[in-house]
Residue, then its C-alpha position, 0 to 999 in steps of 0.5 A: m655330834d649325837e643322833d639328835d644333831r644328825r637328825l636336825i642336820l638332815a631336817t634342815q639341810g634343804g632349808l628351814p621350814l617357811v613358817a612364822r616359827p621355824y624352830h618350833a616346827l622343826g622341834a615338833t617334827l623331831g620331838m624336841d622343843a624350839a629352845e633345844v633346836q636353837r641350843r643344838l644349832a648354836r652349839m654346832l655353829d660354835a663348834g664349826a660343824i655348821r658355818r652359818i644359818g642364813a637366808v639364800p635369796n633368789h635375786y632374780a625373783i626379787g627383781y635383782t636381774a643384774n648380778g655380777m661378781s666383781v673381781w679386783d687385783v688389790d695390793d696384798a698388803c692391804v687386801d684383808a682390811l679393804g675386803e672388810r670395808i667392801g664386805a660391809l657395803a650394803f650392796v655387797s652380798h658377799c666378799y672374799r679373798r682368793p689366790r691369784r692364778l698368774p699370769a692369766w688371773p691377777y684378781n685376789l678379791f671378789a665381791m658379789l654385786h646385785g642391782k636392778s640394772r647393769a647401770a646400777v651395778e656399774e655405779q656400785r663398782q665405781q663406789i668400790v673403785v673409789l674406796l680401793g683407791a691406789a691399792c687397786r691395780s685392775h678390776d673386772i665384773l663377771y655377770s651372771s647368766r643363770i642361777l647355780k645350785k645353792t646348797g650346802l653340805r648334804l648328809a646321806p640319810g643312812a650314813 
């Protein structure tokens, strides 16, 4: 990572500019063209220096006020394959595997669900129950009560 990469990370760690052509705006700020901004970001993605570039919506602001983390106790032999299927569902924003914390926490698969009502989220959960079938031993849903900080890595300006 060179100094221009570092400057690019500092310029984007709070998000991309909310303009029609964000890479052009970044380039103008950093003294490089939009193609160079995109090339550098792609290289950092490929190298694993940054994990992703994506939108982080405020679900509440767009009307999805019932947001719940569904948790699943799924057979370890098929959790990865089933997790991929759940993650591909249109109503799942993210899905991941986590270690169990027995005996109190038997869940190893998590999927975030969003709906305009709890009833809508419950319908989504039932679709997952059907998809998991006999591989699912138990499940629950933890509803959000507020938005938590949604930020990634932050570099200190002088570091």
